[in-house]
Biotite code that builds the C-alpha atoms (Angstrom):
import biotite.structure as struc

atoms = struc.array([
    struc.Atom([-0.041, -0.177, -0.125], chain_id="A", res_id=1, res_name="MET", atom_name="CA", element="C"),
    struc.Atom([1.258, 3.419, -0.836], chain_id="A", res_id=2, res_name="ARG", atom_name="CA", element="C"),
    struc.Atom([0.012, 6.581, 1.373], chain_id="A", res_id=3, res_name="ILE", atom_name="CA", element="C"),
    struc.Atom([0.399, 10.030, 1.786], chain_id="A", res_id=4, res_name="THR", atom_name="CA", element="C"),
    struc.Atom([-0.006, 11.591, 5.374], chain_id="A", res_id=5, res_name="VAL", atom_name="CA", element="C"),
    struc.Atom([-0.606, 15.454, 5.635], chain_id="A", res_id=6, res_name="LEU", atom_name="CA", element="C"),
    struc.Atom([-0.008, 16.280, 9.134], chain_id="A", res_id=7, res_name="GLY", atom_name="CA", element="C"),
    struc.Atom([2.713, 13.703, 9.638], chain_id="A", res_id=8, res_name="ALA", atom_name="CA", element="C"),
    struc.Atom([4.441, 15.276, 12.336], chain_id="A", res_id=9, res_name="THR", atom_name="CA", element="C"),
    struc.Atom([1.496, 15.484, 14.821], chain_id="A", res_id=10, res_name="GLY", atom_name="CA", element="C"),
    struc.Atom([0.158, 13.048, 17.559], chain_id="A", res_id=11, res_name="GLY", atom_name="CA", element="C"),
    struc.Atom([-2.133, 11.167, 15.111], chain_id="A", res_id=12, res_name="VAL", atom_name="CA", element="C"),
    struc.Atom([-0.209, 11.562, 12.168], chain_id="A", res_id=13, res_name="GLY", atom_name="CA", element="C"),
    struc.Atom([3.165, 10.470, 13.455], chain_id="A", res_id=14, res_name="GLY", atom_name="CA", element="C"),
    struc.Atom([1.574, 7.535, 15.020], chain_id="A", res_id=15, res_name="GLU", atom_name="CA", element="C"),
    struc.Atom([0.292, 6.811, 11.083], chain_id="A", res_id=16, res_name="VAL", atom_name="CA", element="C"),
    struc.Atom([3.434, 7.043, 9.659], chain_id="A", res_id=17, res_name="VAL", atom_name="CA", element="C"),
    struc.Atom([4.837, 4.883, 12.344], chain_id="A", res_id=18, res_name="LYS", atom_name="CA", element="C"),
    struc.Atom([2.525, 2.004, 12.038], chain_id="A", res_id=19, res_name="GLN", atom_name="CA", element="C"),
    struc.Atom([2.159, 2.244, 8.374], chain_id="A", res_id=20, res_name="ALA", atom_name="CA", element="C"),
    struc.Atom([6.010, 1.507, 8.024], chain_id="A", res_id=21, res_name="LEU", atom_name="CA", element="C"),
    struc.Atom([5.287, -1.470, 10.828], chain_id="A", res_id=22, res_name="GLU", atom_name="CA", element="C"),
    struc.Atom([3.138, -2.843, 7.982], chain_id="A", res_id=23, res_name="ARG", atom_name="CA", element="C"),
    struc.Atom([5.647, -2.393, 5.214], chain_id="A", res_id=24, res_name="GLY", atom_name="CA", element="C"),
    struc.Atom([3.850, 0.110, 3.644], chain_id="A", res_id=25, res_name="TRP", atom_name="CA", element="C"),
    struc.Atom([5.378, 3.202, 1.479], chain_id="A", res_id=26, res_name="HIS", atom_name="CA", element="C"),
    struc.Atom([4.744, 6.138, 3.375], chain_id="A", res_id=27, res_name="VAL", atom_name="CA", element="C"),
    struc.Atom([5.401, 9.868, 2.092], chain_id="A", res_id=28, res_name="THR", atom_name="CA", element="C"),
    struc.Atom([4.847, 12.071, 4.993], chain_id="A", res_id=29, res_name="ALA", atom_name="CA", element="C"),
    struc.Atom([4.105, 15.920, 3.654], chain_id="A", res_id=30, res_name="VAL", atom_name="CA", element="C"),
    struc.Atom([5.844, 18.084, 6.401], chain_id="A", res_id=31, res_name="VAL", atom_name="CA", element="C"),
    struc.Atom([6.947, 21.967, 6.865], chain_id="A", res_id=32, res_name="ARG", atom_name="CA", element="C"),
    struc.Atom([10.160, 21.015, 8.786], chain_id="A", res_id=33, res_name="ASP", atom_name="CA", element="C"),
    struc.Atom([11.664, 17.500, 7.930], chain_id="A", res_id=34, res_name="ALA", atom_name="CA", element="C"),
    struc.Atom([13.796, 17.935, 11.009], chain_id="A", res_id=35, res_name="ALA", atom_name="CA", element="C"),
    struc.Atom([11.058, 17.188, 12.645], chain_id="A", res_id=36, res_name="LYS", atom_name="CA", element="C"),
    struc.Atom([10.208, 13.523, 11.437], chain_id="A", res_id=37, res_name="LEU", atom_name="CA", element="C"),
    struc.Atom([12.443, 10.803, 12.689], chain_id="A", res_id=38, res_name="THR", atom_name="CA", element="C"),
    struc.Atom([10.760, 7.938, 10.658], chain_id="A", res_id=39, res_name="LEU", atom_name="CA", element="C"),
    struc.Atom([12.358, 6.221, 7.681], chain_id="A", res_id=40, res_name="PRO", atom_name="CA", element="C"),
    struc.Atom([9.225, 7.738, 5.498], chain_id="A", res_id=41, res_name="ALA", atom_name="CA", element="C"),
    struc.Atom([9.746, 9.259, 2.060], chain_id="A", res_id=42, res_name="GLU", atom_name="CA", element="C"),
    struc.Atom([9.519, 12.982, 3.216], chain_id="A", res_id=43, res_name="VAL", atom_name="CA", element="C"),
    struc.Atom([8.299, 16.047, 1.240], chain_id="A", res_id=44, res_name="VAL", atom_name="CA", element="C"),
    struc.Atom([8.637, 19.014, 2.737], chain_id="A", res_id=45, res_name="VAL", atom_name="CA", element="C"),
    struc.Atom([5.799, 21.479, 1.715], chain_id="A", res_id=46, res_name="ALA", atom_name="CA", element="C"),
    struc.Atom([3.021, 23.867, 2.905], chain_id="A", res_id=47, res_name="GLY", atom_name="CA", element="C"),
    struc.Atom([-0.654, 23.352, 2.258], chain_id="A", res_id=48, res_name="LEU", atom_name="CA", element="C"),
    struc.Atom([-0.659, 26.131, -0.430], chain_id="A", res_id=49, res_name="HIS", atom_name="CA", element="C"),
    struc.Atom([2.027, 24.504, -2.589], chain_id="A", res_id=50, res_name="GLU", atom_name="CA", element="C"),
    struc.Atom([0.168, 22.483, -5.387], chain_id="A", res_id=51, res_name="HIS", atom_name="CA", element="C"),
    struc.Atom([3.009, 21.428, -7.737], chain_id="A", res_id=52, res_name="GLU", atom_name="CA", element="C"),
    struc.Atom([4.728, 19.710, -4.501], chain_id="A", res_id=53, res_name="LYS", atom_name="CA", element="C"),
    struc.Atom([1.379, 18.549, -2.915], chain_id="A", res_id=54, res_name="LEU", atom_name="CA", element="C"),
    struc.Atom([0.707, 17.014, -6.161], chain_id="A", res_id=55, res_name="ALA", atom_name="CA", element="C"),
    struc.Atom([3.762, 15.217, -6.752], chain_id="A", res_id=56, res_name="ALA", atom_name="CA", element="C"),
    struc.Atom([3.458, 13.679, -3.315], chain_id="A", res_id=57, res_name="ALA", atom_name="CA", element="C"),
    struc.Atom([0.006, 12.331, -4.022], chain_id="A", res_id=58, res_name="VAL", atom_name="CA", element="C"),
    struc.Atom([0.138, 11.082, -7.693], chain_id="A", res_id=59, res_name="GLU", atom_name="CA", element="C"),
    struc.Atom([-0.025, 7.119, -7.408], chain_id="A", res_id=60, res_name="GLY", atom_name="CA", element="C"),
    struc.Atom([-0.461, 6.927, -4.001], chain_id="A", res_id=61, res_name="ARG", atom_name="CA", element="C"),
    struc.Atom([-3.763, 4.840, -2.694], chain_id="A", res_id=62, res_name="ASP", atom_name="CA", element="C"),
    struc.Atom([-4.862, 6.950, -0.418], chain_id="A", res_id=63, res_name="ALA", atom_name="CA", element="C"),
    struc.Atom([-3.976, 10.588, 1.623], chain_id="A", res_id=64, res_name="VAL", atom_name="CA", element="C"),
    struc.Atom([-4.512, 10.777, 5.310], chain_id="A", res_id=65, res_name="LEU", atom_name="CA", element="C"),
    struc.Atom([-5.134, 13.853, 6.414], chain_id="A", res_id=66, res_name="SER", atom_name="CA", element="C"),
    struc.Atom([-4.347, 14.244, 10.247], chain_id="A", res_id=67, res_name="ALA", atom_name="CA", element="C"),
    struc.Atom([-3.400, 18.144, 10.175], chain_id="A", res_id=68, res_name="VAL", atom_name="CA", element="C"),
    struc.Atom([-4.799, 20.166, 13.332], chain_id="A", res_id=69, res_name="GLY", atom_name="CA", element="C"),
    struc.Atom([-4.413, 23.335, 15.009], chain_id="A", res_id=70, res_name="SER", atom_name="CA", element="C"),
    struc.Atom([-2.037, 23.364, 18.269], chain_id="A", res_id=71, res_name="ARG", atom_name="CA", element="C"),
    struc.Atom([-4.222, 26.893, 19.695], chain_id="A", res_id=72, res_name="ASP", atom_name="CA", element="C"),
    struc.Atom([-7.534, 27.544, 20.535], chain_id="A", res_id=73, res_name="ARG", atom_name="CA", element="C"),
    struc.Atom([-7.745, 30.533, 18.222], chain_id="A", res_id=74, res_name="GLY", atom_name="CA", element="C"),
    struc.Atom([-9.515, 31.494, 14.606], chain_id="A", res_id=75, res_name="PRO", atom_name="CA", element="C"),
    struc.Atom([-7.664, 28.679, 12.359], chain_id="A", res_id=76, res_name="THR", atom_name="CA", element="C"),
    struc.Atom([-8.386, 27.089, 8.630], chain_id="A", res_id=77, res_name="THR", atom_name="CA", element="C"),
    struc.Atom([-5.789, 24.637, 8.989], chain_id="A", res_id=78, res_name="VAL", atom_name="CA", element="C"),
    struc.Atom([-8.554, 21.663, 9.090], chain_id="A", res_id=79, res_name="CYS", atom_name="CA", element="C"),
    struc.Atom([-10.063, 22.761, 6.067], chain_id="A", res_id=80, res_name="VAL", atom_name="CA", element="C"),
    struc.Atom([-7.052, 24.179, 4.036], chain_id="A", res_id=81, res_name="ASP", atom_name="CA", element="C"),
    struc.Atom([-5.675, 20.517, 4.385], chain_id="A", res_id=82, res_name="GLY", atom_name="CA", element="C"),
    struc.Atom([-8.787, 18.735, 2.776], chain_id="A", res_id=83, res_name="ALA", atom_name="CA", element="C"),
    struc.Atom([-8.879, 21.525, 0.132], chain_id="A", res_id=84, res_name="ARG", atom_name="CA", element="C"),
    struc.Atom([-4.959, 20.476, -0.756], chain_id="A", res_id=85, res_name="ALA", atom_name="CA", element="C"),
    struc.Atom([-5.156, 16.964, -0.562], chain_id="A", res_id=86, res_name="ALA", atom_name="CA", element="C"),
    struc.Atom([-8.251, 17.152, -3.235], chain_id="A", res_id=87, res_name="LEU", atom_name="CA", element="C"),
    struc.Atom([-6.583, 20.158, -5.107], chain_id="A", res_id=88, res_name="ALA", atom_name="CA", element="C"),
    struc.Atom([-3.389, 17.686, -5.801], chain_id="A", res_id=89, res_name="ALA", atom_name="CA", element="C"),
    struc.Atom([-5.599, 14.714, -7.078], chain_id="A", res_id=90, res_name="GLY", atom_name="CA", element="C"),
    struc.Atom([-6.256, 12.318, -3.909], chain_id="A", res_id=91, res_name="ALA", atom_name="CA", element="C"),
    struc.Atom([-8.861, 9.508, -5.419], chain_id="A", res_id=92, res_name="LYS", atom_name="CA", element="C"),
    struc.Atom([-9.217, 8.156, -1.639], chain_id="A", res_id=93, res_name="ARG", atom_name="CA", element="C"),
    struc.Atom([-9.124, 10.736, 0.989], chain_id="A", res_id=94, res_name="LEU", atom_name="CA", element="C"),
    struc.Atom([-9.313, 9.869, 4.855], chain_id="A", res_id=95, res_name="LEU", atom_name="CA", element="C"),
    struc.Atom([-9.555, 12.840, 7.191], chain_id="A", res_id=96, res_name="VAL", atom_name="CA", element="C"),
    struc.Atom([-9.750, 13.118, 11.003], chain_id="A", res_id=97, res_name="VAL", atom_name="CA", element="C"),
    struc.Atom([-12.018, 15.405, 12.048], chain_id="A", res_id=98, res_name="SER", atom_name="CA", element="C"),
    struc.Atom([-13.932, 15.062, 15.775], chain_id="A", res_id=99, res_name="ALA", atom_name="CA", element="C"),
    struc.Atom([-17.011, 13.844, 17.573], chain_id="A", res_id=100, res_name="SER", atom_name="CA", element="C"),
    struc.Atom([-17.205, 16.943, 19.859], chain_id="A", res_id=101, res_name="GLY", atom_name="CA", element="C"),
    struc.Atom([-19.164, 19.057, 17.751], chain_id="A", res_id=102, res_name="MET", atom_name="CA", element="C"),
    struc.Atom([-21.702, 16.395, 16.873], chain_id="A", res_id=103, res_name="HIS", atom_name="CA", element="C"),
    struc.Atom([-24.759, 15.126, 19.286], chain_id="A", res_id=104, res_name="THR", atom_name="CA", element="C"),
    struc.Atom([-26.204, 12.054, 17.531], chain_id="A", res_id=105, res_name="GLU", atom_name="CA", element="C"),
    struc.Atom([-26.309, 9.332, 19.431], chain_id="A", res_id=106, res_name="GLY", atom_name="CA", element="C"),
    struc.Atom([-24.923, 10.986, 22.741], chain_id="A", res_id=107, res_name="ASP", atom_name="CA", element="C"),
    struc.Atom([-26.697, 10.966, 26.055], chain_id="A", res_id=108, res_name="GLY", atom_name="CA", element="C"),
    struc.Atom([-28.435, 13.718, 27.556], chain_id="A", res_id=109, res_name="PHE", atom_name="CA", element="C"),
    struc.Atom([-25.516, 14.997, 30.326], chain_id="A", res_id=110, res_name="PHE", atom_name="CA", element="C"),
    struc.Atom([-23.107, 15.010, 27.119], chain_id="A", res_id=111, res_name="ALA", atom_name="CA", element="C"),
    struc.Atom([-25.661, 16.863, 24.788], chain_id="A", res_id=112, res_name="ARG", atom_name="CA", element="C"),
    struc.Atom([-26.755, 19.082, 27.094], chain_id="A", res_id=113, res_name="LYS", atom_name="CA", element="C"),
    struc.Atom([-24.259, 20.193, 29.510], chain_id="A", res_id=114, res_name="LEU", atom_name="CA", element="C"),
    struc.Atom([-20.790, 18.899, 28.392], chain_id="A", res_id=115, res_name="VAL", atom_name="CA", element="C"),
    struc.Atom([-20.488, 19.799, 24.403], chain_id="A", res_id=116, res_name="LYS", atom_name="CA", element="C"),
    struc.Atom([-22.260, 23.170, 25.103], chain_id="A", res_id=117, res_name="PRO", atom_name="CA", element="C"),
    struc.Atom([-19.469, 24.008, 28.004], chain_id="A", res_id=118, res_name="LEU", atom_name="CA", element="C"),
    struc.Atom([-16.845, 22.510, 25.251], chain_id="A", res_id=119, res_name="LEU", atom_name="CA", element="C"),
    struc.Atom([-18.105, 24.468, 22.359], chain_id="A", res_id=120, res_name="ASN", atom_name="CA", element="C"),
    struc.Atom([-16.778, 27.885, 24.608], chain_id="A", res_id=121, res_name="THR", atom_name="CA", element="C"),
    struc.Atom([-12.913, 26.610, 24.428], chain_id="A", res_id=122, res_name="PHE", atom_name="CA", element="C"),
    struc.Atom([-13.029, 24.712, 21.158], chain_id="A", res_id=123, res_name="LEU", atom_name="CA", element="C"),
    struc.Atom([-15.588, 26.519, 19.020], chain_id="A", res_id=124, res_name="LYS", atom_name="CA", element="C"),
    struc.Atom([-12.913, 27.638, 16.307], chain_id="A", res_id=125, res_name="HIS", atom_name="CA", element="C"),
    struc.Atom([-10.996, 23.920, 15.958], chain_id="A", res_id=126, res_name="GLY", atom_name="CA", element="C"),
    struc.Atom([-14.549, 22.666, 15.772], chain_id="A", res_id=127, res_name="TRP", atom_name="CA", element="C"),
    struc.Atom([-15.811, 25.334, 13.232], chain_id="A", res_id=128, res_name="ALA", atom_name="CA", element="C"),
    struc.Atom([-12.552, 24.174, 10.858], chain_id="A", res_id=129, res_name="ASP", atom_name="CA", element="C"),
    struc.Atom([-13.465, 20.559, 11.069], chain_id="A", res_id=130, res_name="MET", atom_name="CA", element="C"),
    struc.Atom([-16.891, 21.208, 10.092], chain_id="A", res_id=131, res_name="LEU", atom_name="CA", element="C"),
    struc.Atom([-15.752, 23.300, 7.228], chain_id="A", res_id=132, res_name="ALA", atom_name="CA", element="C"),
    struc.Atom([-13.397, 20.212, 6.421], chain_id="A", res_id=133, res_name="MET", atom_name="CA", element="C"),
    struc.Atom([-16.294, 17.731, 6.628], chain_id="A", res_id=134, res_name="GLU", atom_name="CA", element="C"),
    struc.Atom([-18.826, 19.790, 4.444], chain_id="A", res_id=135, res_name="ALA", atom_name="CA", element="C"),
    struc.Atom([-15.859, 20.234, 1.702], chain_id="A", res_id=136, res_name="VAL", atom_name="CA", element="C"),
    struc.Atom([-14.874, 16.666, 1.837], chain_id="A", res_id=137, res_name="VAL", atom_name="CA", element="C"),
    struc.Atom([-18.333, 15.294, 1.823], chain_id="A", res_id=138, res_name="THR", atom_name="CA", element="C"),
    struc.Atom([-19.000, 17.259, -1.522], chain_id="A", res_id=139, res_name="ALA", atom_name="CA", element="C"),
    struc.Atom([-16.128, 16.245, -3.204], chain_id="A", res_id=140, res_name="SER", atom_name="CA", element="C"),
    struc.Atom([-16.460, 12.964, -5.794], chain_id="A", res_id=141, res_name="ASP", atom_name="CA", element="C"),
    struc.Atom([-13.636, 11.257, -4.026], chain_id="A", res_id=142, res_name="VAL", atom_name="CA", element="C"),
    struc.Atom([-13.666, 7.852, -1.770], chain_id="A", res_id=143, res_name="ASP", atom_name="CA", element="C"),
    struc.Atom([-13.635, 9.710, 1.205], chain_id="A", res_id=144, res_name="TRP", atom_name="CA", element="C"),
    struc.Atom([-13.937, 8.646, 4.611], chain_id="A", res_id=145, res_name="THR", atom_name="CA", element="C"),
    struc.Atom([-14.324, 11.356, 7.864], chain_id="A", res_id=146, res_name="VAL", atom_name="CA", element="C"),
    struc.Atom([-13.335, 9.979, 11.329], chain_id="A", res_id=147, res_name="VAL", atom_name="CA", element="C"),
    struc.Atom([-14.447, 11.405, 14.307], chain_id="A", res_id=148, res_name="ARG", atom_name="CA", element="C"),
    struc.Atom([-12.638, 10.706, 17.637], chain_id="A", res_id=149, res_name="PRO", atom_name="CA", element="C"),
    struc.Atom([-13.286, 11.931, 20.872], chain_id="A", res_id=150, res_name="PRO", atom_name="CA", element="C"),
    struc.Atom([-10.573, 13.450, 23.259], chain_id="A", res_id=151, res_name="MET", atom_name="CA", element="C"),
    struc.Atom([-7.355, 12.093, 22.301], chain_id="A", res_id=152, res_name="LEU", atom_name="CA", element="C"),
    struc.Atom([-4.691, 10.475, 24.758], chain_id="A", res_id=153, res_name="LEU", atom_name="CA", element="C"),
    struc.Atom([-1.489, 9.133, 24.321], chain_id="A", res_id=154, res_name="ASN", atom_name="CA", element="C"),
    struc.Atom([-0.075, 5.878, 24.716], chain_id="A", res_id=155, res_name="GLY", atom_name="CA", element="C"),
    struc.Atom([0.348, 2.544, 23.293], chain_id="A", res_id=156, res_name="PRO", atom_name="CA", element="C"),
    struc.Atom([-2.349, 0.455, 20.887], chain_id="A", res_id=157, res_name="ARG", atom_name="CA", element="C"),
    struc.Atom([-4.811, -0.821, 23.042], chain_id="A", res_id=158, res_name="THR", atom_name="CA", element="C"),
    struc.Atom([-6.878, -2.819, 19.672], chain_id="A", res_id=159, res_name="GLY", atom_name="CA", element="C"),
    struc.Atom([-10.538, -1.480, 21.600], chain_id="A", res_id=160, res_name="LYS", atom_name="CA", element="C"),
    struc.Atom([-12.186, 0.711, 19.295], chain_id="A", res_id=161, res_name="VAL", atom_name="CA", element="C"),
    struc.Atom([-15.754, 0.998, 18.972], chain_id="A", res_id=162, res_name="ALA", atom_name="CA", element="C"),
    struc.Atom([-17.188, 2.642, 15.912], chain_id="A", res_id=163, res_name="SER", atom_name="CA", element="C"),
    struc.Atom([-20.359, 4.002, 14.923], chain_id="A", res_id=164, res_name="ARG", atom_name="CA", element="C"),
    struc.Atom([-22.024, 5.406, 11.124], chain_id="A", res_id=165, res_name="LEU", atom_name="CA", element="C"),
    struc.Atom([-24.954, 6.580, 12.902], chain_id="A", res_id=166, res_name="ASP", atom_name="CA", element="C"),
    struc.Atom([-24.051, 8.394, 16.058], chain_id="A", res_id=167, res_name="GLY", atom_name="CA", element="C"),
    struc.Atom([-21.067, 9.104, 18.258], chain_id="A", res_id=168, res_name="ASN", atom_name="CA", element="C"),
    struc.Atom([-19.850, 6.168, 20.461], chain_id="A", res_id=169, res_name="VAL", atom_name="CA", element="C"),
    struc.Atom([-20.576, 6.643, 23.865], chain_id="A", res_id=170, res_name="ARG", atom_name="CA", element="C"),
    struc.Atom([-16.999, 6.918, 25.279], chain_id="A", res_id=171, res_name="THR", atom_name="CA", element="C"),
    struc.Atom([-15.140, 9.961, 26.143], chain_id="A", res_id=172, res_name="PHE", atom_name="CA", element="C"),
    struc.Atom([-11.768, 9.211, 25.067], chain_id="A", res_id=173, res_name="THR", atom_name="CA", element="C"),
    struc.Atom([-9.401, 7.082, 22.602], chain_id="A", res_id=174, res_name="ILE", atom_name="CA", element="C"),
    struc.Atom([-5.678, 6.628, 22.391], chain_id="A", res_id=175, res_name="ARG", atom_name="CA", element="C"),
    struc.Atom([-3.862, 8.467, 19.219], chain_id="A", res_id=176, res_name="ARG", atom_name="CA", element="C"),
    struc.Atom([-2.270, 4.902, 18.853], chain_id="A", res_id=177, res_name="ALA", atom_name="CA", element="C"),
    struc.Atom([-5.735, 3.547, 18.149], chain_id="A", res_id=178, res_name="ASP", atom_name="CA", element="C"),
    struc.Atom([-6.865, 6.363, 15.922], chain_id="A", res_id=179, res_name="VAL", atom_name="CA", element="C"),
    struc.Atom([-4.255, 5.477, 13.738], chain_id="A", res_id=180, res_name="ALA", atom_name="CA", element="C"),
    struc.Atom([-4.600, 1.810, 13.063], chain_id="A", res_id=181, res_name="ALA", atom_name="CA", element="C"),
    struc.Atom([-8.335, 2.616, 12.550], chain_id="A", res_id=182, res_name="TYR", atom_name="CA", element="C"),
    struc.Atom([-7.298, 4.831, 9.912], chain_id="A", res_id=183, res_name="LEU", atom_name="CA", element="C"),
    struc.Atom([-4.982, 2.570, 8.574], chain_id="A", res_id=184, res_name="LEU", atom_name="CA", element="C"),
    struc.Atom([-7.530, -0.262, 8.454], chain_id="A", res_id=185, res_name="ASP", atom_name="CA", element="C"),
    struc.Atom([-9.961, 1.979, 6.782], chain_id="A", res_id=186, res_name="ALA", atom_name="CA", element="C"),
    struc.Atom([-8.013, 2.536, 3.632], chain_id="A", res_id=187, res_name="VAL", atom_name="CA", element="C"),
    struc.Atom([-9.091, -0.323, 2.020], chain_id="A", res_id=188, res_name="ALA", atom_name="CA", element="C"),
    struc.Atom([-12.357, -1.013, 3.758], chain_id="A", res_id=189, res_name="ASP", atom_name="CA", element="C"),
    struc.Atom([-15.139, -0.584, 1.312], chain_id="A", res_id=190, res_name="PRO", atom_name="CA", element="C"),
    struc.Atom([-18.054, -0.273, 3.975], chain_id="A", res_id=191, res_name="THR", atom_name="CA", element="C"),
    struc.Atom([-16.261, 3.093, 4.928], chain_id="A", res_id=192, res_name="LEU", atom_name="CA", element="C"),
    struc.Atom([-16.060, 4.739, 1.562], chain_id="A", res_id=193, res_name="ILE", atom_name="CA", element="C"),
    struc.Atom([-18.242, 7.953, 1.920], chain_id="A", res_id=194, res_name="ARG", atom_name="CA", element="C"),
    struc.Atom([-18.897, 7.295, 5.370], chain_id="A", res_id=195, res_name="ALA", atom_name="CA", element="C"),
    struc.Atom([-18.601, 9.372, 8.228], chain_id="A", res_id=196, res_name="LYS", atom_name="CA", element="C"),
    struc.Atom([-17.763, 7.134, 11.224], chain_id="A", res_id=197, res_name="VAL", atom_name="CA", element="C"),
    struc.Atom([-17.430, 7.849, 15.293], chain_id="A", res_id=198, res_name="SER", atom_name="CA", element="C"),
    struc.Atom([-14.973, 6.301, 17.145], chain_id="A", res_id=199, res_name="ILE", atom_name="CA", element="C"),
    struc.Atom([-13.660, 5.965, 20.608], chain_id="A", res_id=200, res_name="ALA", atom_name="CA", element="C"),
    struc.Atom([-12.234, 3.077, 23.253], chain_id="A", res_id=201, res_name="HIS", atom_name="CA", element="C"),
    struc.Atom([-14.293, 0.109, 23.157], chain_id="A", res_id=202, res_name="GLY", atom_name="CA", element="C"),
])
């Protein structure tokens, strides 16, 4: 399998690169600073608006996985910019990491009425960016998958992941390593093409 990873030096993106290499896949990591990636992947140094470099990084790949995200809580467009960049570069199979936080389908009363309105006061800019990303991706004609995890934690992969297509999983955390493994498994899963799937620790 040949994949391109956007956001390859982030928490989830780094795990995607690491685990894909462990599977024997060919990985192209798109980064802004090559010094931040120590894994033996093919590295392309490019910003999200450098179309020619991104197109070369995407050409001939089986999938593009976008795990870009903002590191602060201010206004941002990094997620939607990443999705637009991947589509403009010619991605045919695109998987993006979003979040379950701004969605309430399947949530219990406590999460829907108390927890998420409170979180929205702190995370509204990031969530708005992810919603814009989801809109761009789902309006495209590629084979897309939107993966929506809850709060991300560090730690080794557990292999215990619950998923739902019709609403959120009623668990509030998941490890980044498990998100990465789910993304890699989803690349070749035909049931997840054009699907929005919520995942959490199972």
